[in-house]
C-alpha positions in Angstrom: -24.3 25.2 -29.0 -22.1 28.3 -28.9 -21.2 29.7 -25.5 -18.3 30.5 -23.2 -18.0 31.1 -19.5 -15.6 33.0 -17.3 -15.4 34.2 -13.7 -13.3 36.7 -11.7 -11.3 33.7 -10.6 -10.2 33.2 -14.2 -9.5 36.8 -15.1 -6.8 39.1 -13.6 -8.0 42.4 -12.3 -6.4 45.4 -13.9 -6.8 47.4 -10.7 -5.0 46.6 -7.5 -7.2 45.0 -4.8 -6.7 47.8 -2.4 -8.7 50.1 -4.8 -11.3 47.5 -5.6 -11.0 45.6 -8.9 -11.8 45.7 -12.6 -12.2 42.6 -14.7 -12.5 42.7 -18.5 -14.5 39.7 -19.8 -14.5 40.5 -23.6 -11.5 38.3 -24.5 -12.2 35.4 -22.0 -15.8 35.2 -23.3 -14.6 35.5 -27.0 -17.0 38.4 -27.6 -16.9 39.9 -31.1 -18.6 43.3 -30.4 -19.7 43.5 -26.8 -17.4 44.5 -24.0 -18.3 43.2 -20.5 -16.6 44.4 -17.4 -17.1 44.1 -13.6 -15.9 47.1 -11.6 -15.6 47.3 -7.9 -14.7 50.5 -6.2 -13.8 51.0 -2.5 -15.4 53.9 -0.6 -14.1 57.2 -2.0 -12.7 55.4 -5.0 -13.1 56.6 -8.5 -12.7 55.4 -12.1 -10.7 57.2 -14.8 -12.5 60.1 -16.5 -13.0 59.1 -20.2 -15.2 59.1 -23.3 -15.4 56.8 -26.3 -15.5 59.5 -29.1 -12.7 57.7 -30.9 -14.2 54.2 -31.0 -18.0 55.1 -31.0 -18.7 52.8 -28.0 -21.8 53.5 -25.9 -21.7 52.0 -22.3 -24.3 50.9 -19.8 -23.5 50.9 -16.1 -25.7 48.7 -13.9 -25.2 48.9 -10.2 -25.2 45.4 -8.7 -24.3 46.5 -5.1 -23.9 49.8 -3.4 -24.2 53.4 -4.6 -22.5 54.8 -7.7 -22.2 58.5 -8.6 -21.6 59.2 -12.4 -20.3 62.6 -13.3 -21.1 63.5 -16.9 -19.7 66.1 -19.3 -17.1 68.6 -18.6 -13.4 68.2 -19.6 -10.0 67.9 -18.2 -10.1 71.6 -17.4 -13.8 72.0 -16.6 -16.0 70.3 -13.9 -18.8 67.9 -14.9 -22.0 69.3 -16.3 -24.2 66.8 -14.5 -24.1 64.1 -11.8 -26.4 61.1 -11.5 -26.5 58.9 -8.4 -27.5 55.2 -8.9 -28.3 52.5 -6.4 -28.7 48.7 -6.7 -30.7 47.7 -9.7 -30.4 51.0 -11.4 -28.6 51.6 -14.7 -27.5 54.5 -17.0 -26.5 54.5 -20.7 -23.8 56.9 -21.7 -23.2 57.8 -25.3 -19.7 57.7 -26.9 -19.2 61.5 -27.0 -20.0 62.1 -23.4 -17.2 62.2 -20.9 -17.9 60.2 -17.7 -16.3 59.4 -14.4 -17.5 56.9 -11.8 -17.3 57.5 -8.1 -18.0 55.5 -4.9 -19.2 58.0 -2.3 -21.0 55.5 -0.1 -19.8 53.6 3.0 -19.3 50.3 1.3 -17.8 48.9 -1.9 -19.8 49.5 -5.1 -20.1 46.7 -7.7 -21.0 47.8 -11.3 -21.6 45.6 -14.3 -20.5 47.5 -17.5 -21.5 46.6 -21.0 -20.2 48.5 -24.0 -20.4 48.1 -27.8 -20.2 50.3 -30.9 
């Protein structure tokens, strides 16, 4: 059988705990193509605005707990073109060329499972 396991206890967060947490599971799970990340944002927290135009990676964001606002489009100099609000159990797929930024506008911490692959 071919499988690997990992937990947030095994992986260091790349975000300080006071802001939430972000755990990358690709390497600990020995994934060849799929990136898997768990993101936690504190109330009024936000992720980095980015796209994946250079690497062709599409991403799926699945809200595990809380409420997530996803701003889509725009640029460094222009505001987002669209905004989608997701609650627990809802997901969105974002294509590589689309700029995105994640926000936690709710009262509690938001937890999001993120999967990405070219």
